[in-house]
N, C-alpha and C positions, 0 to 999 in steps of 0.2 A: 448387527442385531437392529431390529427393529422396533423401535420405541410405541409402546403403546397409550397414548395420549390419556392423562391422568381424567379428564372426563367420562373416558370410553370405563377408565378403570372402577370408577366411583360409580357407575353404573351396574356396572355387574357386582359389584359387592352389596347396593343395595337391592338386586334381584336376590343374590343369596339371602339377605335378610329378610326379605318378602317370604321368598321360600321359605324359609324355616319357620315363619310365624306361622304362614298359612298352614302348614304342618303341625305345628304346636297348639295353636291355640281354637282351630276349626276342628268338630267333629267330623268323622269321615263322611258322614252324610250332606254335609254341609260343603265340602270338598267335592264332592260327586257333583251336587250340582254345579256349583261353580265352573267346574270340569267342564260340564254340557254349556252350560251357558259361554263360556270362552270359545267351543268348537264351533258353536252356531255362528257365535259372532264372527270369526274365520269365514265359515262357510257364507255369510253373509258377503263378506268384503270380496271374497273370491266370485262371486256370481257379479259383483259391481264391477270388477277386473274382467272379467268372462265379457260380459257389455262391452265394456267400452274397447277390448281389444278388436269385438266384431264387428263394431262399427268406423275403428280406424280402417280394417282391413275391407270393409266395402268401401270407404271413400277411395284408398286406397288404389281395389283394382276400381273403381269407376272414372278414376283418372286417367288409368292405366292403358284403357278401352280404348281401343284405334280409332273409331271414330272421336275421342276426347285428346288423341295429342297431340293435335295440329300438323302441321310437316308434313303429312301427306291429305292429297285429294285429287279427284278424279277431273282429269280435263276434258274436253269434251273436243274433238278434234274433226276437223271438217274436208272431207276427201273431194 
């Protein structure tokens, strides 16, 4: 059986407490706004990640292009 580190268990408990407080202490309209704000923040992070992935792919593609690989080149042969 794999043991879960105490820090992970503590974090889980803290998240549970946060969730309970969120539901008990805040009116529904407020919770709805916070959920929307969280979603927008996550969408912003997704956009940043998508851009970073795209730039990485473009860099990789340009390094793998035949003209940039090195290793093969045309040699003129006199006949």
